[in-house]
C-alpha positions as a Markdown table, in Angstrom:
| # | Residue | x | y | z |
|---|---|---|---|---|
| 1 | Unk | 93.0 | 34.3 | 47.9 |
| 2 | Unk | 94.4 | 32.4 | 45.0 |
| 3 | Unk | 98.1 | 32.4 | 44.1 |
| 4 | Unk | 100.2 | 32.5 | 41.0 |
| 5 | Unk | 103.6 | 30.9 | 41.1 |
| 6 | Unk | 106.0 | 32.2 | 38.4 |
| 7 | Unk | 108.9 | 29.8 | 37.8 |
| 8 | Unk | 112.0 | 30.1 | 35.7 |
| 9 | Unk | 113.0 | 26.9 | 34.0 |
| 10 | Unk | 116.2 | 25.3 | 35.5 |
| 11 | Unk | 119.5 | 24.5 | 33.8 |
| 12 | Unk | 119.6 | 23.8 | 30.0 |
| 13 | Unk | 121.9 | 22.1 | 27.5 |
| 14 | Unk | 123.7 | 25.0 | 25.9 |
| 15 | Unk | 124.5 | 24.4 | 22.3 |
| 16 | Unk | 125.7 | 27.4 | 20.3 |
| 17 | Unk | 124.7 | 25.6 | 17.0 |
| 18 | Unk | 121.0 | 25.4 | 18.2 |
| 19 | Unk | 118.7 | 28.4 | 18.4 |
| 20 | Unk | 118.3 | 29.4 | 22.0 |
| 21 | Unk | 114.4 | 28.8 | 22.1 |
| 22 | Unk | 115.2 | 25.1 | 21.1 |
| 23 | Unk | 117.5 | 24.4 | 23.9 |
| 24 | Unk | 116.2 | 21.6 | 26.2 |
| 25 | Unk | 116.7 | 21.0 | 29.9 |
| 26 | Unk | 120.0 | 19.5 | 31.0 |
| 27 | Unk | 120.2 | 16.4 | 33.3 |
| 28 | Unk | 120.7 | 18.9 | 36.1 |
| 29 | Unk | 117.6 | 20.8 | 35.0 |
| 30 | Unk | 115.5 | 17.6 | 35.0 |
| 31 | Unk | 116.9 | 16.7 | 38.5 |
| 32 | Unk | 116.0 | 20.2 | 39.8 |
| 33 | Unk | 112.4 | 19.9 | 38.5 |
| 34 | Unk | 112.1 | 16.7 | 40.6 |
| 35 | Unk | 113.3 | 18.7 | 43.6 |
| 36 | Unk | 110.6 | 21.3 | 42.9 |
| 37 | Unk | 107.9 | 18.7 | 43.1 |
| 38 | Unk | 108.4 | 18.3 | 46.9 |
| 39 | Unk | 107.3 | 21.9 | 47.5 |
| 40 | Unk | 104.0 | 21.6 | 49.4 |
| 41 | Unk | 102.3 | 24.3 | 47.2 |
| 42 | Unk | 102.9 | 22.2 | 44.0 |
| 43 | Unk | 100.2 | 19.8 | 45.1 |
| 44 | Unk | 97.7 | 22.6 | 45.2 |
| 45 | Unk | 98.2 | 23.8 | 41.6 |
| 46 | Unk | 95.0 | 23.6 | 39.5 |
| 47 | Unk | 96.6 | 24.6 | 36.2 |
| 48 | Unk | 100.1 | 25.0 | 34.6 |
| 49 | Unk | 101.1 | 27.3 | 31.7 |
| 50 | Unk | 104.4 | 27.8 | 29.9 |
| 51 | Unk | 106.0 | 29.6 | 27.0 |
| 52 | Unk | 106.5 | 27.8 | 23.7 |
| 53 | Unk | 110.3 | 27.4 | 24.2 |
| 54 | Unk | 111.4 | 23.8 | 24.6 |
| 55 | Unk | 113.1 | 24.2 | 28.0 |
| 56 | Unk | 109.9 | 25.7 | 29.5 |
| 57 | Unk | 107.7 | 23.1 | 27.8 |
| 58 | Unk | 109.8 | 20.3 | 29.2 |
| 59 | Unk | 109.8 | 21.8 | 32.7 |
| 60 | Unk | 106.0 | 22.5 | 32.6 |
| 61 | Unk | 105.3 | 18.9 | 31.4 |
| 62 | Unk | 107.0 | 17.5 | 34.6 |
| 63 | Unk | 105.2 | 20.0 | 36.8 |
| 64 | Unk | 101.8 | 19.4 | 35.2 |
| 65 | Unk | 102.1 | 15.6 | 35.2 |
| 66 | Unk | 102.7 | 15.7 | 38.9 |
| 67 | Unk | 99.2 | 17.3 | 39.5 |
| 68 | Unk | 97.4 | 15.5 | 36.6 |
| 69 | Unk | 96.9 | 18.4 | 34.2 |
| 70 | Unk | 97.9 | 19.2 | 30.7 |
| 71 | Unk | 100.0 | 22.4 | 30.5 |
| 72 | Unk | 98.7 | 25.3 | 28.4 |
| 73 | Unk | 101.2 | 27.1 | 26.1 |
| 74 | Unk | 101.4 | 30.8 | 25.2 |
| 75 | Unk | 104.2 | 32.2 | 23.1 |
| 76 | Unk | 103.9 | 35.6 | 24.8 |
| 77 | Unk | 105.3 | 34.0 | 28.0 |
| 78 | Unk | 108.7 | 33.6 | 26.2 |
| 79 | Unk | 112.0 | 35.1 | 27.1 |
| 80 | Unk | 113.0 | 38.5 | 25.7 |
| 81 | Unk | 113.7 | 38.2 | 22.0 |
| 82 | Unk | 117.5 | 37.9 | 21.6 |
| 83 | Unk | 117.4 | 36.3 | 18.1 |
| 84 | Unk | 119.4 | 39.2 | 16.6 |
| 85 | Unk | 122.5 | 37.9 | 18.3 |
| 86 | Unk | 121.6 | 34.3 | 19.1 |
| 87 | Unk | 124.0 | 32.6 | 21.4 |
| 88 | Unk | 126.5 | 34.8 | 23.1 |
| 89 | Unk | 129.5 | 33.6 | 25.3 |
| 90 | Unk | 128.8 | 34.1 | 29.0 |
| 91 | Unk | 130.8 | 37.2 | 29.6 |
| 92 | Unk | 129.4 | 38.9 | 26.5 |
| 93 | Unk | 125.9 | 37.8 | 27.3 |
| 94 | Unk | 126.1 | 39.2 | 30.8 |
| 95 | Unk | 127.4 | 42.6 | 29.6 |
| 96 | Unk | 124.6 | 42.8 | 27.0 |
| 97 | Unk | 122.0 | 41.8 | 29.6 |
| 98 | Unk | 123.3 | 44.6 | 31.9 |
| 99 | Unk | 122.7 | 47.1 | 29.2 |
| 100 | Unk | 119.3 | 45.6 | 28.3 |
| 101 | Unk | 118.2 | 46.3 | 31.9 |
| 102 | Unk | 120.0 | 49.6 | 32.3 |
| 103 | Unk | 118.5 | 51.2 | 29.2 |
| 104 | Unk | 115.0 | 49.6 | 29.0 |
| 105 | Unk | 113.7 | 51.8 | 26.1 |
| 106 | Unk | 116.5 | 51.0 | 23.8 |
| 107 | Unk | 117.2 | 47.9 | 21.7 |
| 108 | Unk | 120.6 | 46.5 | 22.6 |
| 109 | Unk | 122.2 | 44.8 | 19.6 |
| 110 | Unk | 118.8 | 44.3 | 18.1 |
| 111 | Unk | 117.3 | 42.6 | 21.1 |
| 112 | Unk | 113.6 | 43.3 | 22.1 |
| 113 | Unk | 113.7 | 46.2 | 24.5 |
| 114 | Unk | 113.2 | 45.6 | 28.2 |
| 115 | Unk | 110.2 | 47.9 | 28.2 |
| 116 | Unk | 108.6 | 46.0 | 25.3 |
| 117 | Unk | 109.3 | 42.6 | 26.9 |
| 118 | Unk | 107.9 | 43.8 | 30.2 |
| 119 | Unk | 104.6 | 45.0 | 28.5 |
| 120 | Unk | 104.4 | 41.7 | 26.7 |
| 121 | Unk | 104.9 | 39.5 | 29.8 |
| 122 | Unk | 102.5 | 41.6 | 31.9 |
| 123 | Unk | 99.9 | 41.2 | 29.1 |
| 124 | Unk | 100.6 | 37.5 | 28.8 |
| 125 | Unk | 100.0 | 37.0 | 32.5 |
| 126 | Unk | 96.7 | 38.8 | 32.2 |
| 127 | Unk | 95.8 | 36.6 | 29.3 |
| 128 | Unk | 96.5 | 33.4 | 31.3 |
| 129 | Unk | 94.6 | 34.7 | 34.4 |
| 130 | Unk | 91.6 | 35.7 | 32.3 |
| 131 | Unk | 91.4 | 32.1 | 30.9 |
| 132 | Unk | 91.3 | 30.4 | 34.3 |
| 133 | Unk | 88.4 | 30.2 | 36.7 |
| 134 | Unk | 88.5 | 32.4 | 39.8 |
| 135 | Unk | 90.1 | 30.7 | 42.8 |
| 136 | Unk | 92.4 | 28.4 | 40.8 |
| 137 | Unk | 96.1 | 28.2 | 41.8 |
| 138 | Unk | 98.2 | 28.8 | 38.8 |
| 139 | Unk | 101.8 | 27.7 | 37.9 |
| 140 | Unk | 103.6 | 29.5 | 35.1 |
| 141 | Unk | 106.9 | 28.2 | 33.8 |
| 142 | Unk | 108.7 | 30.9 | 31.9 |
| 143 | Unk | 112.2 | 32.5 | 31.9 |
| 144 | Unk | 114.4 | 34.5 | 34.2 |
| 145 | Unk | 114.7 | 37.7 | 32.2 |
| 146 | Unk | 111.0 | 38.2 | 31.8 |
| 147 | Unk | 110.5 | 37.1 | 35.3 |
| 148 | Unk | 112.7 | 39.9 | 36.5 |
| 149 | Unk | 110.7 | 42.3 | 34.4 |
| 150 | Unk | 107.4 | 41.0 | 35.8 |
| 151 | Unk | 108.8 | 41.2 | 39.3 |
| 152 | Unk | 109.7 | 44.9 | 38.7 |
| 153 | Unk | 106.1 | 45.5 | 37.6 |
| 154 | Unk | 104.6 | 43.7 | 40.6 |
| 155 | Unk | 106.9 | 45.8 | 43.0 |
| 156 | Unk | 106.1 | 49.0 | 41.2 |
| 157 | Unk | 109.7 | 49.7 | 40.6 |
| 158 | Unk | 111.6 | 50.8 | 37.5 |
| 159 | Unk | 113.2 | 48.1 | 35.4 |
| 160 | Unk | 116.4 | 47.0 | 37.0 |
| 161 | Unk | 118.6 | 44.0 | 37.0 |
| 162 | Unk | 118.4 | 44.0 | 40.7 |
| 163 | Unk | 115.2 | 42.0 | 40.3 |
| 164 | Unk | 117.0 | 39.3 | 38.4 |
| 165 | Unk | 116.8 | 35.8 | 39.8 |
| 166 | Unk | 119.6 | 34.5 | 42.1 |
| 167 | Unk | 122.2 | 32.0 | 40.9 |
| 168 | Unk | 123.3 | 31.2 | 37.4 |
| 169 | Unk | 121.2 | 28.3 | 36.2 |
| 170 | Unk | 117.5 | 29.3 | 36.6 |
| 171 | Unk | 115.2 | 27.1 | 38.7 |
| 172 | Unk | 113.7 | 29.8 | 40.9 |
| 173 | Unk | 110.1 | 31.0 | 41.6 |
| 174 | Unk | 108.2 | 33.8 | 43.1 |
| 175 | Unk | 104.5 | 34.1 | 44.1 |
| 176 | Unk | 101.9 | 36.8 | 43.9 |
| 177 | Unk | 98.2 | 37.1 | 44.7 |
| 178 | Unk | 96.0 | 36.6 | 41.7 |
| 179 | Unk | 93.3 | 39.1 | 42.5 |
| 180 | Unk | 95.5 | 42.0 | 43.5 |
| 181 | Unk | 98.9 | 41.2 | 42.0 |
| 182 | Unk | 100.4 | 41.7 | 45.4 |
| 183 | Unk | 103.8 | 40.1 | 45.7 |
| 184 | Unk | 103.7 | 37.4 | 48.4 |
| 185 | Unk | 107.4 | 36.6 | 48.1 |
| 186 | Unk | 110.3 | 37.2 | 45.8 |
| 187 | Unk | 112.6 | 34.7 | 44.1 |
| 188 | Unk | 113.3 | 31.4 | 45.9 |
| 189 | Unk | 115.3 | 28.5 | 44.6 |
| 190 | Unk | 113.3 | 25.4 | 43.8 |
| 191 | Unk | 115.0 | 23.6 | 46.7 |
| 192 | Unk | 114.5 | 26.3 | 49.3 |
| 193 | Unk | 112.4 | 25.3 | 52.2 |
| 194 | Unk | 108.8 | 26.7 | 51.9 |
| 195 | Unk | 108.3 | 29.6 | 54.3 |
């Protein structure tokens, strides 16, 4: 049985003047990536993939370097498209995200719909898996929102924000079986003891 580890990038430098896909990791984000490297499963990764957003690329580079591989990039692994609004203050963002998950077939303020984002991330995962030899352990560095949508798909449940990652800064992962897509465990913080 081979495993797929889906990770959300950790904390970023928030700059309202910079498009969200161009935000990089914060010092805390870089620190938490180092904490992730002590997880015993990291040493067994055969390949690392990420979205083309800067924060995911930076996180994947750290992870990939630790196991001696070059990360692959795939734009379809990106976060749900929120370019219609760009940066939103925290309270406004959270309210908009609540609506995004609650009404998955509708575009909220011009955002990509949750249903479309879910179809895209599921297809992107299939694309990555089809490019990697059988038996390989795969790490995918992506984003919390699409991670929640993927988790809903893996659990066979309707889209809901209850599948969102814990905490407020990212830096969580879940694991599923490559061959069957069976969820092996839900979100865990990078620093959580391996079970």
